[in-house]
TIDO-17242 format. One record per residue (C-alpha): residue number from 1; y, z, x; residue in three letters. Coordinates in steps of 0.1 Angstrom, whole numbers, plus 5000, padded with zeros to 4 digits. Example, Ala and Ser with C-alpha at 12.3 -4.5 7.8 and 13.67 -1.06 7.14 Angstrom:
BEGIN
{i 1, Y 4955, Z 5078, X 5123, aa ALA}
{i 2, Y 4989, Z 5071, X 5137, aa SER}
// end
This chain:
BEGIN
{i 1, Y 5021, Z 5018, X 4766, aa MET}
{i 2, Y 5033, Z 4992, X 4791, aa PHE}
{i 3, Y 5068, Z 4999, X 4807, aa TYR}
{i 4, Y 5089, Z 4967, X 4821, aa MET}
{i 5, Y 5105, Z 4984, X 4849, aa ASP}
{i 6, Y 5140, Z 4970, X 4862, aa ARG}
{i 7, Y 5144, Z 4950, X 4891, aa ALA}
{i 8, Y 5167, Z 4943, X 4914, aa THR}
{i 9, Y 5181, Z 4927, X 4946, aa ASP}
{i 10, Y 5173, Z 4941, X 4977, aa ILE}
{i 11, Y 5210, Z 4946, X 4993, aa SER}
{i 12, Y 5206, Z 4924, X 5023, aa ASP}
{i 13, Y 5222, Z 4886, X 5013, aa PRO}
{i 14, Y 5192, Z 4875, X 5034, aa HIS}
{i 15, Y 5166, Z 4893, X 5015, aa ILE}
{i 16, Y 5152, Z 4871, X 4984, aa VAL}
{i 17, Y 5123, Z 4893, X 4973, aa ILE}
{i 18, Y 5126, Z 4918, X 4940, aa LYS}
{i 19, Y 5128, Z 4954, X 4942, aa PHE}
{i 20, Y 5112, Z 4965, X 4913, aa GLU}
{i 21, Y 5123, Z 5005, X 4909, aa GLU}
{i 22, Y 5111, Z 5022, X 4873, aa MET}
{i 23, Y 5136, Z 5050, X 4857, aa CYS}
{i 24, Y 5112, Z 5080, X 4855, aa ASP}
{i 25, Y 5087, Z 5097, X 4874, aa GLN}
{i 26, Y 5057, Z 5089, X 4862, aa PHE}
{i 27, Y 5038, Z 5061, X 4841, aa HIS}
{i 28, Y 5005, Z 5056, X 4822, aa PHE}
{i 29, Y 4991, Z 5020, X 4810, aa PHE}
{i 30, Y 4960, Z 5000, X 4798, aa GLU}
{i 31, Y 4949, Z 4966, X 4815, aa LEU}
{i 32, Y 4940, Z 4949, X 4785, aa ASP}
{i 33, Y 4932, Z 4914, X 4776, aa LYS}
{i 34, Y 4971, Z 4908, X 4761, aa GLU}
{i 35, Y 4985, Z 4923, X 4794, aa LEU}
{i 36, Y 4961, Z 4900, X 4811, aa ALA}
{i 37, Y 4976, Z 4868, X 4797, aa THR}
{i 38, Y 5007, Z 4878, X 4798, aa GLU}
{i 39, Y 5010, Z 4888, X 4835, aa LEU}
{i 40, Y 4990, Z 4850, X 4839, aa ASN}
{i 41, Y 5011, Z 4834, X 4816, aa LEU}
{i 42, Y 5047, Z 4842, X 4831, aa ASN}
{i 43, Y 5049, Z 4842, X 4864, aa VAL}
{i 44, Y 5061, Z 4869, X 4885, aa LYS}
{i 45, Y 5074, Z 4866, X 4913, aa SER}
{i 46, Y 5056, Z 4889, X 4945, aa PRO}
{i 47, Y 5080, Z 4925, X 4943, aa HIS}
{i 48, Y 5083, Z 4951, X 4962, aa ARG}
{i 49, Y 5086, Z 4990, X 4942, aa HIS}
{i 50, Y 5098, Z 5018, X 4948, aa SER}
{i 51, Y 5070, Z 5040, X 4934, aa TYR}
{i 52, Y 5034, Z 5041, X 4941, aa HIS}
{i 53, Y 5002, Z 5021, X 4925, aa GLU}
{i 54, Y 4967, Z 5026, X 4917, aa ILE}
{i 55, Y 4955, Z 4994, X 4896, aa ILE}
{i 56, Y 4919, Z 5004, X 4884, aa TRP}
{i 57, Y 4898, Z 4972, X 4874, aa VAL}
{i 58, Y 4874, Z 4983, X 4850, aa ARG}
{i 59, Y 4856, Z 4948, X 4843, aa GLN}
{i 60, Y 4864, Z 4914, X 4850, aa GLY}
{i 61, Y 4876, Z 4906, X 4885, aa SER}
{i 62, Y 4912, Z 4902, X 4899, aa ALA}
{i 63, Y 4931, Z 4888, X 4930, aa GLU}
{i 64, Y 4958, Z 4909, X 4942, aa HIS}
{i 65, Y 4983, Z 4892, X 4964, aa LEU}
{i 66, Y 4995, Z 4924, X 4994, aa LEU}
{i 67, Y 5015, Z 4912, X 5019, aa ASP}
{i 68, Y 5010, Z 4873, X 5026, aa GLY}
{i 69, Y 4970, Z 4875, X 5015, aa ASP}
{i 70, Y 4951, Z 4873, X 4985, aa ILE}
{i 71, Y 4919, Z 4887, X 4977, aa ILE}
{i 72, Y 4897, Z 4886, X 4947, aa GLU}
{i 73, Y 4880, Z 4922, X 4941, aa HIS}
{i 74, Y 4855, Z 4924, X 4913, aa PRO}
{i 75, Y 4848, Z 4951, X 4884, aa ALA}
{i 76, Y 4849, Z 4987, X 4891, aa GLN}
{i 77, Y 4876, Z 4984, X 4919, aa THR}
{i 78, Y 4905, Z 5009, X 4927, aa LEU}
{i 79, Y 4936, Z 4991, X 4944, aa LEU}
{i 80, Y 4960, Z 5010, X 4959, aa VAL}
{i 81, Y 4996, Z 5000, X 4967, aa ILE}
{i 82, Y 5021, Z 5018, X 4986, aa PRO}
{i 83, Y 5054, Z 5017, X 4976, aa GLN}
{i 84, Y 5074, Z 4992, X 5002, aa GLY}
{i 85, Y 5046, Z 4970, X 5002, aa ARG}
{i 86, Y 5048, Z 4934, X 4987, aa VAL}
{i 87, Y 5021, Z 4925, X 4963, aa HIS}
{i 88, Y 5012, Z 4911, X 4930, aa ARG}
{i 89, Y 4981, Z 4915, X 4906, aa LEU}
{i 90, Y 4962, Z 4878, X 4894, aa PHE}
{i 91, Y 4937, Z 4895, X 4863, aa PRO}
{i 92, Y 4911, Z 4874, X 4850, aa ALA}
{i 93, Y 4911, Z 4865, X 4815, aa PRO}
{i 94, Y 4886, Z 4892, X 4809, aa ASP}
{i 95, Y 4905, Z 4916, X 4832, aa CYS}
{i 96, Y 4905, Z 4952, X 4814, aa LEU}
{i 97, Y 4913, Z 4989, X 4833, aa GLY}
{i 98, Y 4944, Z 5006, X 4838, aa CYS}
{i 99, Y 4976, Z 5012, X 4860, aa THR}
{i 100, Y 4992, Z 5047, X 4872, aa ILE}
{i 101, Y 5028, Z 5044, X 4886, aa ARG}
{i 102, Y 5039, Z 5073, X 4905, aa PHE}
{i 103, Y 5072, Z 5082, X 4930, aa LYS}
{i 104, Y 5064, Z 5101, X 4959, aa GLU}
{i 105, Y 5081, Z 5130, X 4949, aa GLU}
{i 106, Y 5062, Z 5133, X 4917, aa PHE}
{i 107, Y 5028, Z 5145, X 4939, aa LEU}
{i 108, Y 5026, Z 5182, X 4952, aa PRO}
{i 109, Y 5015, Z 5169, X 4982, aa ASN}
{i 110, Y 5018, Z 5141, X 5007, aa GLU}
{i 111, Y 4988, Z 5116, X 5011, aa SER}
{i 112, Y 4987, Z 5091, X 5038, aa HIS}
{i 113, Y 4949, Z 5089, X 5036, aa LEU}
{i 114, Y 4954, Z 5066, X 5006, aa LEU}
{i 115, Y 4990, Z 5055, X 5008, aa PHE}
{i 116, Y 4994, Z 5048, X 5052, aa SER}
{i 117, Y 5025, Z 5025, X 5053, aa PRO}
{i 118, Y 5006, Z 5005, X 5075, aa PHE}
{i 119, Y 4973, Z 5005, X 5065, aa ALA}
{i 120, Y 4959, Z 4971, X 5053, aa GLY}
{i 121, Y 4943, Z 4965, X 5016, aa HIS}
{i 122, Y 4929, Z 4995, X 5002, aa THR}
{i 123, Y 4906, Z 4985, X 4978, aa ALA}
{i 124, Y 4877, Z 5015, X 4967, aa LEU}
{i 125, Y 4844, Z 4993, X 4956, aa HIS}
{i 126, Y 4829, Z 5022, X 4936, aa LEU}
{i 127, Y 4789, Z 5026, X 4923, aa ASN}
{i 128, Y 4785, Z 5034, X 4892, aa THR}
{i 129, Y 4779, Z 5075, X 4891, aa GLU}
{i 130, Y 4814, Z 5070, X 4915, aa GLN}
{i 131, Y 4827, Z 5049, X 4887, aa SER}
{i 132, Y 4819, Z 5071, X 4853, aa SER}
{i 133, Y 4837, Z 5099, X 4877, aa GLY}
{i 134, Y 4873, Z 5078, X 4878, aa ILE}
{i 135, Y 4866, Z 5071, X 4843, aa GLU}
{i 136, Y 4867, Z 5113, X 4833, aa SER}
{i 137, Y 4903, Z 5113, X 4849, aa TYR}
{i 138, Y 4919, Z 5080, X 4837, aa PHE}
{i 139, Y 4902, Z 5097, X 4804, aa SER}
{i 140, Y 4922, Z 5130, X 4811, aa LEU}
{i 141, Y 4953, Z 5112, X 4828, aa ILE}
{i 142, Y 4953, Z 5087, X 4795, aa SER}
{i 143, Y 4954, Z 5119, X 4771, aa SER}
{i 144, Y 4981, Z 5139, X 4788, aa GLU}
{i 145, Y 5002, Z 5109, X 4783, aa CYS}
{i 146, Y 4998, Z 5109, X 4750, aa LYS}
{i 147, Y 5009, Z 5148, X 4741, aa SER}
{i 148, Y 5038, Z 5156, X 4725, aa ALA}
{i 149, Y 5039, Z 5194, X 4742, aa ASP}
{i 150, Y 5077, Z 5189, X 4767, aa PRO}
{i 151, Y 5059, Z 5202, X 4796, aa TYR}
{i 152, Y 5028, Z 5182, X 4800, aa HIS}
{i 153, Y 5047, Z 5170, X 4831, aa LEU}
{i 154, Y 5030, Z 5194, X 4851, aa GLN}
{i 155, Y 4999, Z 5191, X 4838, aa ALA}
{i 156, Y 5001, Z 5150, X 4845, aa LEU}
{i 157, Y 5010, Z 5157, X 4879, aa ARG}
{i 158, Y 4981, Z 5185, X 4892, aa HIS}
{i 159, Y 4958, Z 5155, X 4875, aa LEU}
{i 160, Y 4973, Z 5135, X 4893, aa LEU}
{i 161, Y 4971, Z 5154, X 4929, aa ALA}
{i 162, Y 4932, Z 5164, X 4916, aa ALA}
{i 163, Y 4926, Z 5123, X 4913, aa PHE}
{i 164, Y 4942, Z 5115, X 4944, aa ILE}
{i 165, Y 4925, Z 5143, X 4961, aa VAL}
{i 166, Y 4891, Z 5129, X 4949, aa LYS}
{i 167, Y 4899, Z 5093, X 4958, aa LEU}
{i 168, Y 4906, Z 5103, X 4995, aa GLU}
{i 169, Y 4874, Z 5116, X 4992, aa GLU}
{i 170, Y 4858, Z 5084, X 4979, aa LEU}
{i 171, Y 4879, Z 5067, X 5008, aa ARG}
{i 172, Y 4867, Z 5095, X 5040, aa LEU}
{i 173, Y 4827, Z 5093, X 5021, aa LEU}
{i 174, Y 4827, Z 5050, X 5035, aa HIS}
{i 175, Y 4844, Z 5062, X 5071, aa SER}
{i 176, Y 4825, Z 5079, X 5100, aa ASP}
{i 177, Y 4852, Z 5106, X 5099, aa ILE}
{i 178, Y 4835, Z 5146, X 5097, aa VAL}
{i 179, Y 4844, Z 5171, X 5079, aa PRO}
{i 180, Y 4852, Z 5188, X 5110, aa HIS}
{i 181, Y 4872, Z 5159, X 5125, aa ASP}
{i 182, Y 4893, Z 5154, X 5093, aa PHE}
{i 183, Y 4902, Z 5192, X 5085, aa THR}
{i 184, Y 4910, Z 5191, X 5126, aa ARG}
{i 185, Y 4936, Z 5160, X 5124, aa THR}
{i 186, Y 4950, Z 5154, X 5089, aa LEU}
{i 187, Y 4982, Z 5172, X 5101, aa GLY}
{i 188, Y 4982, Z 5145, X 5126, aa ILE}
{i 189, Y 4979, Z 5113, X 5112, aa TRP}
{i 190, Y 5008, Z 5125, X 5086, aa ASN}
{i 191, Y 5027, Z 5135, X 5114, aa SER}
{i 192, Y 5023, Z 5101, X 5130, aa LEU}
{i 193, Y 5024, Z 5077, X 5096, aa ASN}
{i 194, Y 5062, Z 5090, X 5088, aa LEU}
{i 195, Y 5072, Z 5088, X 5128, aa LEU}
{i 196, Y 5057, Z 5051, X 5127, aa ILE}
{i 197, Y 5071, Z 5043, X 5092, aa GLU}
{i 198, Y 5106, Z 5055, X 5105, aa LYS}
{i 199, Y 5106, Z 5038, X 5141, aa LYS}
{i 200, Y 5079, Z 5012, X 5144, aa PHE}
{i 201, Y 5111, Z 4986, X 5148, aa LYS}
{i 202, Y 5128, Z 5007, X 5175, aa SER}
{i 203, Y 5099, Z 5021, X 5188, aa GLU}
{i 204, Y 5068, Z 5000, X 5201, aa HIS}
{i 205, Y 5050, Z 5019, X 5227, aa THR}
{i 206, Y 5025, Z 5053, X 5223, aa VAL}
{i 207, Y 5044, Z 5068, X 5247, aa SER}
{i 208, Y 5070, Z 5074, X 5225, aa PHE}
{i 209, Y 5053, Z 5083, X 5195, aa TYR}
{i 210, Y 5032, Z 5111, X 5218, aa ALA}
{i 211, Y 5060, Z 5128, X 5227, aa THR}
{i 212, Y 5078, Z 5133, X 5198, aa GLN}
{i 213, Y 5048, Z 5146, X 5184, aa LEU}
{i 214, Y 5042, Z 5169, X 5216, aa GLY}
{i 215, Y 5003, Z 5154, X 5221, aa LEU}
{i 216, Y 4988, Z 5132, X 5254, aa SER}
{i 217, Y 4987, Z 5100, X 5249, aa PRO}
{i 218, Y 4950, Z 5100, X 5253, aa ARG}
{i 219, Y 4950, Z 5126, X 5219, aa LYS}
{i 220, Y 4967, Z 5108, X 5202, aa ILE}
{i 221, Y 4951, Z 5074, X 5202, aa GLY}
{i 222, Y 4919, Z 5094, X 5193, aa ASP}
{i 223, Y 4929, Z 5103, X 5164, aa VAL}
{i 224, Y 4939, Z 5070, X 5154, aa VAL}
{i 225, Y 4909, Z 5050, X 5164, aa LYS}
{i 226, Y 4893, Z 5083, X 5144, aa LEU}
{i 227, Y 4913, Z 5073, X 5111, aa TYR}
{i 228, Y 4914, Z 5033, X 5117, aa THR}
{i 229, Y 4893, Z 5024, X 5142, aa GLY}
{i 230, Y 4915, Z 5006, X 5166, aa LYS}
{i 231, Y 4939, Z 5023, X 5192, aa CYS}
{i 232, Y 4974, Z 5027, X 5188, aa LEU}
{i 233, Y 4992, Z 4998, X 5203, aa SER}
{i 234, Y 4978, Z 4978, X 5179, aa ASP}
{i 235, Y 4981, Z 4998, X 5149, aa VAL}
{i 236, Y 5023, Z 4995, X 5159, aa ILE}
{i 237, Y 5019, Z 4960, X 5163, aa ASP}
{i 238, Y 4999, Z 4956, X 5131, aa GLU}
{i 239, Y 5031, Z 4972, X 5111, aa ARG}
{i 240, Y 5058, Z 4952, X 5124, aa LEU}
{i 241, Y 5034, Z 4919, X 5118, aa ILE}
{i 242, Y 5029, Z 4933, X 5085, aa ALA}
{i 243, Y 5065, Z 4937, X 5077, aa GLU}
{i 244, Y 5075, Z 4902, X 5096, aa ALA}
{i 245, Y 5050, Z 4885, X 5073, aa LYS}
{i 246, Y 5071, Z 4897, X 5045, aa ARG}
{i 247, Y 5104, Z 4887, X 5061, aa LEU}
{i 248, Y 5091, Z 4853, X 5066, aa LEU}
{i 249, Y 5077, Z 4854, X 5034, aa LEU}
{i 250, Y 5106, Z 4867, X 5011, aa TYR}
{i 251, Y 5135, Z 4866, X 5036, aa SER}
{i 252, Y 5160, Z 4840, X 5048, aa ASN}
{i 253, Y 5160, Z 4849, X 5078, aa PHE}
{i 254, Y 5152, Z 4826, X 5113, aa THR}
{i 255, Y 5125, Z 4831, X 5129, aa ILE}
{i 256, Y 5145, Z 4848, X 5161, aa LYS}
{i 257, Y 5167, Z 4869, X 5133, aa GLU}
{i 258, Y 5133, Z 4885, X 5124, aa ILE}
{i 259, Y 5119, Z 4888, X 5157, aa ALA}
{i 260, Y 5154, Z 4912, X 5164, aa PHE}
{i 261, Y 5149, Z 4932, X 5136, aa GLU}
{i 262, Y 5119, Z 4942, X 5144, aa LEU}
{i 263, Y 5131, Z 4951, X 5181, aa GLY}
{i 264, Y 5119, Z 4922, X 5204, aa PHE}
{i 265, Y 5148, Z 4915, X 5229, aa GLU}
{i 266, Y 5129, Z 4879, X 5233, aa GLU}
{i 267, Y 5116, Z 4858, X 5201, aa HIS}
{i 268, Y 5089, Z 4841, X 5223, aa SER}
{i 269, Y 5070, Z 4876, X 5228, aa TYR}
{i 270, Y 5071, Z 4883, X 5191, aa PHE}
{i 271, Y 5055, Z 4848, X 5188, aa THR}
{i 272, Y 5030, Z 4856, X 5214, aa LYS}
{i 273, Y 5021, Z 4896, X 5194, aa VAL}
{i 274, Y 5021, Z 4870, X 5160, aa PHE}
{i 275, Y 4997, Z 4851, X 5173, aa LYS}
{i 276, Y 4974, Z 4871, X 5185, aa LYS}
{i 277, Y 4974, Z 4890, X 5151, aa LEU}
{i 278, Y 4971, Z 4865, X 5126, aa THR}
{i 279, Y 4958, Z 4836, X 5147, aa GLY}
{i 280, Y 4991, Z 4820, X 5141, aa LYS}
{i 281, Y 5028, Z 4808, X 5155, aa THR}
{i 282, Y 5057, Z 4826, X 5134, aa PRO}
{i 283, Y 5065, Z 4793, X 5121, aa SER}
{i 284, Y 5028, Z 4783, X 5109, aa ALA}
{i 285, Y 5019, Z 4810, X 5091, aa PHE}
{i 286, Y 5051, Z 4804, X 5069, aa LYS}
{i 287, Y 5045, Z 4765, X 5067, aa SER}
{i 288, Y 5012, Z 4773, X 5052, aa ILE}
{i 289, Y 5019, Z 4802, X 5030, aa SER}
{i 290, Y 5050, Z 4786, X 5009, aa THR}
{i 291, Y 5031, Z 4752, X 5008, aa SER}
{i 292, Y 4998, Z 4772, X 4991, aa ALA}
// end
């Protein structure tokens, strides 16, 4: 069954993007040709979610817009969209698949490997063997969703948790993280994710995050390097610029207002950081993106 979610405006009058919510904690639905056609005919503006979403492109292909960037994905691709990200899916006419939506509190444990608030596009391109295993999880989840058992949400919660553990495993297989490093550093990584998402607008220094987590700048830098291949200062800047892109594209804030919103004392320095990471000034980025 396909559920249409309630869309509401963000309370800030400067924000023009829609924020979609869902009443239940968990939704599962099939992406078939009829729905693919509907999504493309009824053009829907990019929007934010109050929930996490996993989209399985089983056949065909789909274009995915996330925070202003559009990437085309082939069949056998899993797309992971953390809550709060600005996105829109453009399925091809032959696109088939399914979608899982769930609120963060539905999961027994948080996952910042898949749902990191400052990660870029998370798209897992799977081989035939991996896809077969993923289909087994979707089959179990689909079957449980059709159950008339009034207690089936408990089973769904644990099926989803097991499914996400499997996705984390697949993501780790595509990285350079060895099992020992993963076990030793995951707690630090999760804590850092939560802290950056809470403080990134006001705190831009490595020393702040290291002090708050009781670690040396070198230690926390090693953990970030392990999970992202980048230094922490770049990760903080990228989180700021991701938010800047959203505000440039989907709000009525001026560039000076955006710089102030993101904790930059001088909008000229904000422009310098933005250009360093995107290759464009904020005004050029907005002009090119809105005219595309």
